[in-house]
C-alpha positions in Angstrom: -47.6 6.0 46.6 -44.8 3.7 47.6 -44.8 3.5 51.4 -41.1 2.4 52.7 -42.3 1.7 56.3 -45.0 -0.6 54.9 -42.7 -2.6 52.6 -40.4 -3.1 56.0 -43.0 -4.4 57.6 -44.3 -6.4 55.0 -40.5 -7.5 54.6 -40.2 -8.4 58.4 -43.2 -10.5 58.1 -42.2 -12.3 55.2 -38.7 -13.0 56.8 -40.2 -14.3 60.1 -41.5 -17.6 58.5 -38.5 -19.5 57.7 -38.6 -21.1 54.1 -35.7 -23.2 53.8 -35.3 -24.9 50.2 -37.9 -27.6 49.9 -40.1 -26.1 52.6 -42.2 -23.2 51.6 -45.5 -23.4 51.8 -45.8 -21.4 54.9 -43.9 -18.5 53.3 -46.2 -18.8 50.4 -49.3 -18.7 52.3 -48.0 -15.7 54.3 -47.3 -13.8 50.9 -50.5 -14.4 50.0 -52.0 -12.9 53.1 -50.0 -9.8 52.8 -51.0 -9.5 49.1 -54.7 -9.5 49.8 -54.2 -6.8 52.9 -52.9 -4.9 49.7 -56.5 -5.5 47.5 -54.6 -7.6 45.4 -55.8 -11.2 43.9 -53.2 -14.2 45.0 -53.6 -17.6 43.7 -51.6 -20.5 45.3 -50.9 -23.6 42.9 -49.8 -27.0 44.2 -47.7 -28.6 41.1 -47.4 -32.2 40.1 -43.9 -32.9 41.4 -43.7 -36.4 39.8 -44.6 -35.0 36.6 -41.6 -32.4 37.0 -39.5 -34.5 38.0 -40.1 -36.9 35.0 -39.9 -33.7 32.7 -36.8 -34.2 30.0 -35.9 -30.4 30.9 -36.2 -30.7 34.6 -33.3 -28.5 36.3 -32.4 -30.7 38.8 -32.7 -30.4 42.6 -30.5 -30.5 45.4 -33.0 -30.1 48.6 -35.1 -32.6 49.8 -39.2 -31.7 48.7 -42.2 -33.3 49.4 -44.4 -30.8 47.7 -44.2 -27.6 45.5 -46.1 -24.7 45.5 -46.0 -21.4 43.7 -48.6 -17.9 44.2 -49.0 -16.0 41.3 -50.6 -12.3 42.1 -52.0 -10.8 39.0 -53.0 -7.0 38.2 -55.3 -7.1 34.8 -54.1 -4.3 32.2 -55.4 -1.3 30.9 -53.5 -1.5 27.6 -52.0 -4.7 25.7 -49.2 -6.4 26.7 -48.1 -9.3 30.0 -45.4 -9.1 32.3 -43.7 -10.9 34.7 -41.9 -10.4 37.9 -40.5 -12.9 39.1 -38.9 -13.4 43.0 -38.2 -16.7 44.8 -38.7 -17.2 48.6 -36.8 -20.0 49.4 -33.8 -19.1 51.6 -30.6 -20.7 52.2 -29.7 -22.4 56.3 -28.6 -19.5 58.9 -25.5 -21.4 59.1 -23.7 -22.3 62.3 -22.1 -19.0 63.7 -24.5 -16.8 65.8 -26.7 -13.7 64.7 -26.5 -10.1 65.9 -30.4 -10.7 65.6 -32.0 -13.9 65.5 -32.3 -15.1 61.4 -35.8 -15.4 61.7 -36.2 -12.1 63.7 -37.4 -9.7 60.9 -35.7 -6.8 62.7 -35.9 -3.5 61.9 -33.2 -1.0 63.0 -31.1 1.5 61.8 -32.9 1.8 58.3 -32.5 -1.9 57.3 -34.7 -5.1 57.9 -32.4 -8.3 59.6 -32.4 -11.7 59.0 -32.4 -14.7 56.4 -34.1 -13.7 53.2 -34.0 -10.3 54.0 -31.6 -9.1 50.7 -32.1 -12.7 49.0 -34.7 -12.0 48.1 -37.9 -11.8 50.2 -37.2 -8.1 50.3 -37.3 -7.9 46.3 -40.6 -10.0 46.4 -42.2 -7.5 48.6 -41.1 -4.4 46.4 -42.6 -6.1 44.1 -45.9 -6.5 45.7 -46.1 -3.3 46.7 -45.2 -1.9 43.0 -47.9 -4.0 42.1 -50.6 -2.7 44.4 -49.2 0.6 43.4 -50.1 -0.1 39.7 -54.1 -0.3 40.2 -53.9 3.3 39.6 -52.6 4.2 35.6 -51.9 2.9 32.5 -50.2 -0.4 32.3 -50.2 -4.1 31.2 -51.5 -7.0 32.5 -48.5 -7.8 35.5 -48.3 -11.2 37.3 -46.0 -11.5 40.1 -44.6 -15.0 40.4 -43.6 -15.9 43.7 -41.2 -19.3 43.4 -40.2 -21.8 45.6 -36.5 -24.3 44.9 -34.3 -21.2 43.3 -31.7 -21.9 45.4 -31.4 -25.7 43.9 -32.2 -25.2 40.4 -35.2 -23.3 39.7 -37.6 -25.8 40.0 -40.3 -23.4 41.0 -39.9 -20.9 38.3 -39.8 -23.9 35.8 -43.1 -25.3 36.9 -44.6 -21.6 36.8 -43.7 -21.4 33.4 -44.7 -24.9 32.5 -48.3 -23.7 33.6 -48.1 -20.1 32.1 -45.1 -18.5 29.7 -47.3 -16.4 28.0 -45.4 -13.1 28.8 -43.8 -10.4 26.9 -41.0 -9.4 29.6 -39.7 -10.5 33.0 -38.0 -8.6 35.8 -36.4 -10.4 38.3 -35.7 -8.4 41.6 -32.3 -9.8 42.9 -30.1 -8.1 44.6 -27.8 -6.4 41.8 -26.8 -3.0 43.1 -29.2 -1.3 40.8 -27.2 -2.6 38.0 -29.3 -4.1 34.7 -28.6 -7.6 34.6 -28.8 -8.4 31.0 -26.9 -11.8 30.9 -25.7 -14.6 33.5 -23.2 -17.2 33.7 -24.5 -21.1 33.8 -23.6 -23.5 36.8 -23.4 -26.9 37.3 -22.9 -29.1 40.2 -20.4 -31.7 40.3 -18.7 -34.7 42.1 -15.5 -36.4 41.1 -14.1 -39.6 42.5 -10.3 -39.9 42.2 -9.3 -43.5 42.9 -5.9 -44.6 43.8 -4.4 -48.0 45.7 -4.0 -48.5 49.4 -0.4 -49.7 51.0 0.8 -49.2 54.5 2.4 -45.7 54.9 6.0 -47.4 55.6 5.9 -48.8 52.1 3.9 -46.1 50.4 5.7 -46.8 47.2 3.7 -49.7 47.2 0.7 -48.1 46.4 -0.7 -44.7 44.6 -1.6 -41.9 46.5 -5.1 -40.8 45.4 -4.3 -37.2 47.0 -1.2 -37.3 44.9 -3.3 -38.2 41.9 -5.7 -35.4 42.8 -3.0 -32.9 42.6 -2.6 -33.3 38.8 -6.5 -32.9 38.5 -7.1 -30.3 40.5 -4.1 -28.5 38.1 -6.2 -29.4 35.2 -9.3 -28.0 36.8 -7.5 -24.9 37.2 -6.1 -24.8 33.6 -9.7 -25.5 32.5 -10.9 -22.5 34.1 -8.5 -20.3 32.4 -9.3 -21.9 29.1 -13.2 -21.0 29.6 -12.6 -17.4 30.6 -9.8 -16.6 27.5 -11.3 -14.7 25.1 -14.8 -13.9 26.4 -17.1 -12.6 23.7 -19.9 -11.4 25.3 -19.5 -7.5 26.2 -21.7 -7.8 29.6 -19.5 -10.8 30.9 -16.1 -10.0 29.6 -16.2 -6.6 31.9 -16.2 -9.4 35.1 -13.0 -10.1 36.3 -14.0 -13.8 36.5 -17.3 -14.8 34.2 -17.3 -18.5 34.5 -15.5 -19.5 37.9 -14.8 -23.1 38.8 -14.7 -23.7 42.5 -13.4 -27.2 44.5 -15.7 -26.5 47.6 -15.6 -30.0 49.1 -12.4 -32.3 49.3 -12.4 -35.5 51.5 -10.6 -39.0 51.2 -8.5 -41.3 53.5 -9.2 -43.4 56.4 -6.0 -43.7 58.7 -2.3 -41.4 59.2 -0.3 -44.8 58.2 -2.3 -45.4 54.8 -2.0 -44.3 51.4 -5.3 -42.9 50.5 -7.2 -45.0 47.9 -10.0 -42.6 47.2 -10.3 -39.2 47.1 -13.8 -37.1 46.6 -14.2 -33.6 45.7 -17.2 -31.9 45.0 -17.7 -28.4 43.1 -19.3 -25.8 40.8 -18.8 -25.4 37.0 -19.1 -22.1 35.3 -20.8 -22.6 31.8 -20.3 -19.9 29.4 -22.7 -17.6 27.4 -23.5 -19.9 24.3 -22.8 -23.1 25.4 -24.9 -26.3 26.1 -25.0 -28.0 29.4 -23.9 -31.3 27.7 -20.8 -29.7 25.5 -20.1 -28.0 29.0 -20.1 -31.5 30.7 -18.4 -32.8 27.8 -15.6 -30.7 27.9 -14.9 -30.6 31.7 -15.0 -34.6 31.2 -12.2 -34.4 28.9 -9.8 -31.5 30.8 -9.8 -34.0 34.3 -8.9 -36.9 31.9 -5.4 -37.9 33.3 -5.3 -41.3 31.2 -4.9 -43.0 34.0 -6.5 -46.1 35.4 -9.2 -46.6 36.7 -10.6 -43.2 35.2 -12.1 -40.5 37.0 -15.5 -40.9 38.0 -17.5 -37.8 37.4 -20.9 -37.1 38.4 -23.4 -34.3 37.6 -25.2 -33.2 40.6 -28.2 -31.0 41.7 -29.1 -28.0 40.2 -28.5 -27.8 36.4 -28.1 -23.9 35.4 -28.1 -23.1 31.9 -26.4 -19.4 30.9 -28.9 -16.9 29.5 -29.0 -13.2 27.8 -31.2 -10.6 26.8 -29.5 -8.3 24.2 -29.0 -5.0 25.4 -30.5 -3.4 22.5 -33.8 -4.8 23.1 -36.6 -2.4 23.8 -37.3 -4.1 27.6 -33.6 -3.5 28.8 -33.9 -0.1 27.5 -37.7 0.7 29.8 -35.8 -0.8 32.5 -32.2 1.0 32.6 -34.6 4.2 31.7 -36.7 3.4 35.0 -33.5 2.9 37.0 -32.3 6.4 35.7 -34.9 8.1 36.8 -34.4 6.2 40.3 -31.0 7.1 40.7 -30.5 9.9 38.7 -27.3 8.4 37.1 -27.7 6.2 33.4 -27.9 2.8 34.6 -25.1 0.1 34.1 -25.8 -2.9 31.7 -24.0 -5.9 33.0 -23.4 -9.5 33.7 -23.1 -12.2 36.3 -21.2 -15.2 36.8 -23.9 -16.9 39.1 -27.1 -18.9 37.9 -30.4 -17.6 38.0 -33.8 -18.1 37.4 -33.4 -15.6 34.7 -32.3 -18.1 32.3 -35.6 -20.2 32.5 -37.4 -17.3 31.0 -34.9 -16.5 28.5 -34.9 -20.1 26.9 -38.3 -19.9 26.2 -37.6 -16.3 24.5 -38.9 -14.2 26.8 -37.0 -11.0 27.2 -35.6 -10.7 30.8 -33.6 -8.6 33.2 -33.0 -8.5 37.0 -32.4 -5.3 38.9 -32.3 -4.8 42.3 -31.0 -3.5 45.7 -27.3 -3.5 46.9 -25.7 -6.0 49.0 -25.2 -9.2 47.2 -22.0 -9.8 49.6 -24.5 -10.0 52.3 -26.5 -13.1 50.7 -26.6 -16.2 52.2 -24.4 -14.5 55.1 -24.6 -14.2 58.9 -26.3 -11.1 59.5 -28.1 -10.8 56.4 -29.8 -7.4 56.2 -31.1 -5.1 53.5 -31.6 -1.4 53.6 -35.4 -0.2 53.7 -35.1 2.7 51.4 -32.9 0.4 48.5 -36.4 -1.7 48.7 -38.6 1.4 48.0 -36.6 2.6 45.3 -37.0 -1.1 43.8 -40.4 -0.9 44.2 -40.3 2.2 42.6 -38.4 1.3 39.6 -40.4 -1.4 39.2 -43.4 0.6 38.9 -42.2 2.5 36.3 -41.0 0.2 34.2 -43.9 -1.7 34.3 -45.9 1.4 32.9 -43.4 1.2 29.8 -44.5 -1.0 27.0 -41.5 -3.5 26.3 
């Protein structure tokens, strides 16, 4: 029987352990303790970080780290089959704005658990843990909960877990999806572009070449490329989104003095990658779109996480099984959809493992001040997971 109060208590306990990306050990150790208290058998693994970084498919990193760990919790099956449930315990920083409750408080109030990671996605991991505990009775395949690190900066934790063990028939990831069954996800690449100009005194600015003026043209090219990759979107789950493959410039810096023509502007941003497009091809198309023919040429670097797109056919039996579980819980047909962001889902899809994401509402609170999650929604996710796991993939 799923106990909402126990899920709230355990979510609060996990939120109270800070686990910024790159420093997840304490949270994984706490999760192991919570698993043992539910009668489950957790295994903490430390991966060979140097070997993973040397792997040709290394998914990229942004946060500094000296170690990489993961936790596996296995419930033996009573019938054939093997299913993974994957969730990350790393979180983004608390930000610079004050919180109503502390970011690591795990405060329980008005039916919510508050704190960084409560929604994205420690609450989902705890819901999955309680679903596994409930599975100790009844018929089901073997189930493995993979609690991973490094999702926020590229997915190295899930990549490492799959390098260790990828023998799964299906996977469910309880990211916050408002109970929609996500069967397609966009890819995403981070870039840094350096635009060069020629410095001069502002009084004779025509003797120089403003890198900022040059960047204005580059930015228009970025906007045109965004329109191009979002034109005639084929996948129905992605086509329904307002902007399936966004491109965002999130940082701009340049210039050194108000009376000097700026000779350098640096921008950093995120490039959406459409389904079916190889990452190398996405980079090449972006490079070509930004080429303004001027000298010196733009310098584009690809930094941080490398999120390929991924999808599971909406007609796959595993998608049907999860959608049926959602309908049984919610009393209405589940909506199948896609999302415009990168996630660990694509790492499973790349290995031929049918994967969907389904979880609580509240994505707008992820990475935000006063992040929180409804306790009733977490209990519903736990029941959905348990139902889905009892359905053969």
